[in-house]
N, C-alpha and C positions, 0 to 999 in steps of 0.2 A: 505611458508605457513605454518610454524609451528605456527605461531601467530594466527591462526584459528582452533578453535576446537569446539565440541559441546558435552555437559553433558546431557544424558536424566536422568532426575532424579527420575521421577514417571510417570507411566501410570495408569489413572483411570481404576479400575477394572470391571467398570460397562459399559464404553463407549469407552475406548479406547485413549479418550483424553490425551495429553501428557504436561508434564511440564519439562523445562530444562533451561540450560544456554549455549548462543552463546558467546564464547570467540572471540574477534576482537582486532586489536592494538589499538583501542580508547576506549575500555572498554567493560565490559560483559554485554549482553543482556538477562534479564530473559524472558523466553517465557512460554506461548503465549504472543504475544506482538502486539500493534497497533502502526504503524508509521504515524505520521503527515507528511503531504506532504508540502515541501517548494519547490514548482516547480520552481521557479526563485531565487533559494538559499536563501529563506525566506519563514516561515509560515506566510501567510498574516496577518497582524495586531498584530503579536505576536513577542516580544523580546527573542532572545535567553535566557537570564535570566528567563522570565517568562516560557519558555518552560521546563526549568530545575526545578524550582520551583514546577511545577504541575507532575512532574515524567516522562518526556518524555525521552527515552534511546536511539532512533535512528530516525533520520529524513530521508525523501526522497527526492531528488532533481531530476530534469527532464534535461535529455541530450539534447533533441530537444530545449527546450527552452534556455539552457544555451550555446548551440552551435551557436544559432543566435545572441544572447546578453547574456552577452558581447562578446562571443565568447571563447572557451576553452582554446585557448593560452593565454587569459588574466588572466584566472583563475589560470593557471600554472604559471604564472610569479608572482602572488600574493602569491604562497605557496601551492597551491591546496584549495578546497572547506572549508577545516576546517579552514583555516587561513582566506580566502577571505569573509566568513560569520559569523567568530568567535564562531564556534562550536566545542568543544574538545571531543564530543562524536559521536559514530558511524554514518555514513552517508552510504546511498545507493542510486545508480543511477539507473533509468531504461534505457534502450538502445535507447529511443525515437521511437521505432518502433510503438507503440499503437497511437502516436501522427502523425507520419508519414502517418499511412494507414488511420487515421481520416481525413486526408485532402481531400478524394475523388478524384475529377477530377483534383486536383492541384498535383498528383503524379501519377507517371507510374512505376510498378514493373517489374523488369526482375531477371533472375538468377544471376546476378551480384551484383545488389543492388536495391537501390529506388532513382529515380529522381524526385524531387519535388519543388514547388515554395514556397517561404516563405510567411506565412500568415501575415508578417508584411509589407512587401514592394515589393512582387513578384518575388524579385529575385530566380535564379535557383541555386539548391544544390544537391548533390548526397551522400547518405549514402550507405555505404559497410561495411561488416561485419569489414574488417581492419580499415576504417576510424572511425567506431563507438567506435572499441576498442581504437584507438587513442584518441579520444574525451574523452572516461571515464577515461583513463590512464592520460590525462591532469587534469581532475576534481579531481581525486586522492581520490574517495569515498572509504570506505572499501569494500563493496559489490557493483559489477558491474554486469549487466544483459547483456546475450547475445542478439545479433541483431535476432529478429524473426519476422514472419509474422502472424499478429493476424487476421485471416479470418472472415468475417461478419456473424454474427448469421442468419442462414437462406440460407446460400449458399449450393449448392449440393455437394454432396460427392467427385464426381469428383474434384472439386475446393478445398475442404477442404483438400483431399489428396496431392494435388499439395502445397498447401500453407504449410503443414505439412512436406513434403519433401523438400521444400526449406529452411523451419526453420530449419531440420536437417542438410543441407548442409552448411547453414550460420553458425550453430554451430561449425561445423569441422573448418572452416576458424577462427571464433572467437577464439576458443581454439587455434590455431596455432599462431594467432597474439597476444595472450595475454601473456606479458612477464614481469608483474609487480608482484613480489612475496609478495607485502604488499596488494593486492586486491585478493578479492575471486570472482570468476566468477561462476555465478548462470545460469544452462542452463534452457530453459523454455520448457515445455510440452505444446504441441498444439494437434489439432485433431478436433477442433470445437465440435459439438454435437453426434460424432459418435463414440460409445463405443469402436469398434475395433481400430479405430484410436487414440483413446486417449491411449489404452492400448500399441499399436504399438510404440507411440512417447514416453511414460514414460521409456519402455524398452530400447529406444535408448538413450534417453538424459541423463538417469542416470548413463552411463557410462563415462560421462563428468562431473558429480558432484563430486567435491572433498570435499566440506563441504557447501553444500546448494543446493536445486532444487526449481524451480517454477513452480508454475502452471499458465498459461496465458489463454486468450481466454475465460475466464467465466466472469459472470457479466456484459454481454455486450447486455442484452436485452432479453434474453431467460428467461422462467419463471423458478421460483425458484426451483421447481421440478426437473426441467431439468439439472440444475445447481449441485444440491445436488446429482443427478444420477450419472453425470460424476465424481464428487468427490469420490463417493461409488466404482466406476468402478475401479479408477486407486490407490486407498488406497492401497490394497494389494502389489502393486508394487513399493511404495515409500520407499527409503531408510530409515532404522530406525535411523541411527547414525550420521544425519545431519539435519538442520533445513529445514522446507517445509513451502514455502512462495505463498500464494494465493494472486494473483495480483488484486489491484483495489477494494477491498471490505471494506466497511465502514458504512453499516447499523448493527445495533445490532444483529438481526436474521442471517445475512449472516457470522457474526464474530463468534457468538456462533455456528452455524451449522459447520462452517469451523473447529472450534476447536474440536467439537466432533468427527469429521473425521480425526483428527490427525494432523491438520494445526498448526503452530508455529508463523508464521509472516502474516500480512496484512496490507494494506494500503489504503488510499482513501482522496481524496479532500472534501468529504461530511462534515466533521463537520464544518470547516472553511466557505465552500461555504454556506451551509445553514444558518449559523450565519450571514452572511452579506446580508442575504435575510429576517433576523428577525426570525428565527425558532430555537428553542432549544430542545435537546433530553433530557428528564428527566425520573426519577424513573417511573413516572406515565405516559410516553408516550409523544410524540411530542406537543410542546407548540409553536403556531404562535403568537407570543408577540404583533405583531401589532394590533391583533384583540380587538374591542371595550371593550369586557368583562374585560379586564385587566385595564381600564382605572383608576379604583379606588381599583385595588387589590395592598395591601401594604404588601403582603407576598413575602417570596423569591420564586426565580425562581423554585428552586428544595430543599425542606425541609430536603432531606436526602444528599444533596451534600457539600463538604466542601470548594470548590473552592472560590476564592476571590469575583467573582461574587455574588455568592448565599450568601454568609456570610454578604455583605455590602449592597446590593441593592435590591429593590422591584420589581416586575412585573410592578408595575404602571410608575416606574421610567425607566425600560428598554423600556417599549412601547413608553415613552415620546421621548427617545433618538433615537428609531428607526423611529417614524414618523417624526421627525426633521431632519433625514438622518445624526446625528451626528455619527462622526468617533468612539467615544467611545462605541457605541451600537455593533460595529463590534468585537471590541475587548474584550468586557466583554463577549458577547455571543460564541465567539471564544474560550476564557479560559474555559467557562463552558464545551462547546460541546467536546473539546479536553480532558479535565479532565474527563468528563463522561466516553469515551470510554478507556481511561487508567484506570480508576477505574473499569470498566466492566472486562477487560482482567486482572486485578490484584486479583479481586475476583473469576475469572475462575482459575487462578492459585491456589489459595488457596484452591479452592472447588477440584480440581483435586489431591491435595495432600491427602485429606481427603476421596478420592474416592467418593465424592458427586456432581459430575457435573451436571448429569442428574438433579437431585434435584435444584441446583443452576440455571440451565437453565429454568427449569419449573416455578420456583419462579419468576424469572425476567420477563418471558414471561406473566405470570398472572397478573402482574401490569402493565408492559409496554403497552400490548396490551388489557387491560381491556376495552376499548371502543368498 
């Protein structure tokens, strides 16, 4: 575990937003950082070389999907995810818990684990804390997540407590089963939208956090003000000397609000998913490029962006690609959207160092949400 450490470089004196460096076996990560998601060991439509060119420091891969295809044992035989997908920078794998619990009627939860049917072929499988740890060990990511239960937004407090307690018991089992010193295990805070449960959970799981802690079960359908309230509630109890990871967040407002509340890492499939649907995030707000108003618009997608897409192509051309369902449309818009979020957190890092994060956020909102 000596390969992992966190340097807290500066705290914005007006907001408490943080900037630092997370040291891992495959390189240093400047925080706060956004992590593009490579669900099946690839960020859809983007080459590893492209991801490096645009400044990607760490990728996320999904345990559930890689367990089903090609199988974690095959990835292990290939030398782990880094060699399998030709990525020599840090990788984080989630536990597959969110995907399993999203299966609804296709899964059954017990204290031992979760039995579920594959969404691919209906075959039956079981995830336990021990089996998930083995799968993540096979995958070989730098950062691995504990197996947890993400209770559904809107559930009653009784079930939320039951799911939280189960998460805590599974964490104990994950910690016992985790044997690989080249991987850092992040525990996950749960508790749904109940303040006292959130506080109870963070107090419990932080004892299992060696160099990183995650906040799960947010950005799952609740109103934004509820999400921010939960983050405010747990903030005083989060460890200062390690990275804090807010799971599944990818909109600019959620990223910036998380950073203001002391979050260091976040991830989401959003930038590449909306790119494949013809939508871009720009400095002046969202652009749905398939719309007719861009048919003869020969200006760049975002005049303030330095990415390959914006420096070389017009809105009219991008609209043509999208409407013709050309593969290049997804690639170019994905390059732009991921670059946009990486530049957003890069700007945040610089603003924090100057104690001007609040101003940075205010100016961004004024342009992005001007409509």
